[in-house]
C-alpha positions, 0 to 999 in steps of 0.5 A, spaced: 827 916 327 834 913 327 837 910 333 844 909 335 842 904 339 837 898 339 836 898 346 835 906 346 830 904 340 826 899 344 826 903 350 823 909 346 818 904 343 815 901 350 815 908 352 811 911 346 805 906 348 803 910 354 797 915 352 799 921 350 806 920 349 809 920 342 816 918 339 819 925 341 816 925 348 818 918 349 825 919 347 826 925 351 823 921 357 828 915 356 834 920 355 832 923 362 832 917 365 839 915 362 842 922 365 839 920 372 843 915 377 841 908 376 838 907 382 833 912 381 831 908 374 831 902 378 827 904 383 822 907 378 822 900 374 821 896 381 815 901 383 811 899 376 813 892 376 810 891 383 804 895 382 803 891 376 804 884 380 801 886 387 795 891 386 788 888 387 781 890 386 777 891 392 772 885 392 766 890 395 767 896 390 772 894 385 776 900 386 784 899 386 787 897 392 793 894 396 788 889 400 782 885 398 778 891 401 780 898 400 781 903 405 774 907 403 770 901 404 773 899 410 772 905 413 767 905 419 766 912 418 763 912 411 755 911 410 754 904 407 747 906 405 749 911 400 753 908 394 756 913 388 756 909 382 762 911 377 765 909 371 773 908 373 778 909 379 779 916 376 772 918 378 773 916 385 779 920 386 776 926 383 770 926 388 774 924 394 778 930 392 772 934 393 771 932 401 763 932 399 761 925 399 762 920 405 758 914 402 761 908 399 763 907 391 762 902 386 766 902 380 763 899 374 770 899 370 767 903 364 760 904 361 756 901 356 758 903 349 755 898 343 760 901 338 766 899 342 763 892 343 762 894 351 755 891 353 753 890 361 756 883 361 763 887 360 762 891 366 761 890 374 754 891 374 751 885 377 755 885 383 752 892 384 745 889 383 746 884 388 748 889 393 741 893 392 738 886 393 741 885 400 737 891 402 742 895 406 743 900 400 738 906 401 740 911 395 744 910 389 748 916 386 749 916 378 755 919 377 757 917 370 759 922 365 754 926 362 755 923 355 750 918 351 754 912 353 754 915 361 746 916 360 745 909 357 749 906 363 745 910 368 738 908 365 740 900 364 742 900 372 736 904 373 731 899 370 735 893 374 734 896 380 727 899 380 723 894 383 727 895 389 725 900 395 731 904 393 732 912 392 736 913 385 739 920 384 744 923 379 749 929 380 746 936 379 748 938 372 753 943 374 757 938 370 757 940 362 753 935 358 759 931 354 764 932 360 768 927 363 767 927 371 775 927 372 776 933 369 771 937 372 774 942 378 773 940 385 768 946 387 763 944 381 764 937 382 763 937 390 756 942 389 754 937 384 754 931 389 751 935 394 745 938 390 744 931 386 737 930 384 732 924 383 734 920 377 727 920 375 727 927 374 733 927 370 730 922 365 724 928 364 729 933 362 
């Protein structure tokens, strides 16, 4: 792809680093920004820059937040005794959209995948185990994607906390095997949360 401007080429190359954005799509987006008022482009640039520099991760659940403790964890109406374990922030958003869960979350930041060099130490698992040890948590809901990596991660956490007096459950398999949580429709995902089953039963399935 030939460019008449090095500045344009640099912008397209930067835009094409986004997932799912090829060079042609990046060029279309950059040219669109050029046609907009300069203030609009600067506003976008400032929003991205501010997000990158100021955004935080909740010290309690590891969710993305503007403050040290996110709005969900600081909400007095949430049930602190139930924690839903998810892979990343997109899963929190997906479950929250169902309005079916009123407990708290714990974001692992991924799932165990030896093929990708991701082990338990790369994930936010130890803080979750510490929460369980404190004795305030009554139930852990495993809401990871029903893939081999997701099941491996569920089982690893289960083994870490099985000696404590805590109930473990997993979302009902209304979510197809191999599906990612974030892509499930809200009704199916909501029913899966409400109709969750004991984790031990899922091990025998």
